[in-house]
N, C-alpha and C positions, 0 to 999 in steps of 0.2 A: 691688423696690425694687432699685435697685445696690447690693452696702456693697463697704471697700476700704480699706486702712488708706497709701491715693496719694493727691494733694492734685491728683490731676487724673485726672483717666479718658480712656486714648490712642484719637483718634477718636471721640469725641463733645465734644461743646462745654457750658461749661459755658454756660446761658444767669444763672439768679440761684441770691443765693446767699443764702436762709434767713437758716443762723443756727445756734446752736450750740444742739448735740440731747445729751440724757442717758438713763443710763437706771441703775440701780442696783439690787443685788439682797445682801439681807442674810438667810445664809442656818444654821442654828440646826446646829450637831454634836454626838450627844449623847455622850456621856461613853460610851455600850461603843465606839463609832466612834473614838472618842479612844482608847483603849487599843488596841482591836483594830487598827487603821494603826500607833499608837508598835510596837507588839508587833513588827507585818511590815515598819514599818523598818528595825526591830533586826534584823531576819537577810537583809536588803538584798532585800526581796519591792518587790512595790509596793502599795499601796496604793489598792486596789481600790473605797473608800467616801469619802474625800477626792476621785476622779477622778470619778466617778461625781457627789459633791456640788459639785462645781466644772464640771459643764460642764452641771449645770442653772440654777447659779448662772448664766452668762458670759450661756449660752442666753436666759433671762429678762432679765436690763437691755441685752443687745442685738434687741429683742423694743420694752420698752418708752422705749431709743432710735429704733426704726423708728417705730414707730405715733406721737413727737409729730414724726417728720420729714413724716407724711404727715399729720398736721392739719394743717403750716404751708404744704401744697400740695410736697414736693416732690419726686420721685423717685430718690436717690442721696441717700448719705451718701457722705462724702471725710473724707479721713485720724483713720480714727480708727483711737484704742487705747482698751486694755483695761487697768486696773487692781485689783490684789489682794493684798487686808489683808486679815488679819486681828482682828479684835478685841473686846478683849477678856484672860480671862488664867487659867490653871489651865481645869481642864474645863469653864467657861462661854465659851469661847470659838462665837468667830461667824466667819465666813467672809461679805464685802465684795467682792461684783465688782462695774465704774461701766463704764459703755461709754462714749466722751462725739467726737463727732464735725461734723463740721458739714451743717450739710442744704440740700443745690443740687435745684433743676433744673436738667436736662442735654435733650441734643437728638441 
């Protein structure tokens, strides 16, 4: 499955547009990760816990999107967009990643 953020694929012809495909992942960030991430952010370090959760959520969202495209008979997804949001307040924050694109058939 070819996945791209562009609206076309150089050297390939789109033969069919199957429609919009999406994938979402919502990950909980526990209170200890939040606390230690905050300390690292204050001293200018990177938050490895958040980076790991972010990558994991992105991978899940993209995989869901790809599975949806495959069920439609597509062999590529174009115009892919990734959105990141936090949901909740305080220590109950959750991370949401959504992936969307257009499922297409290419030759």
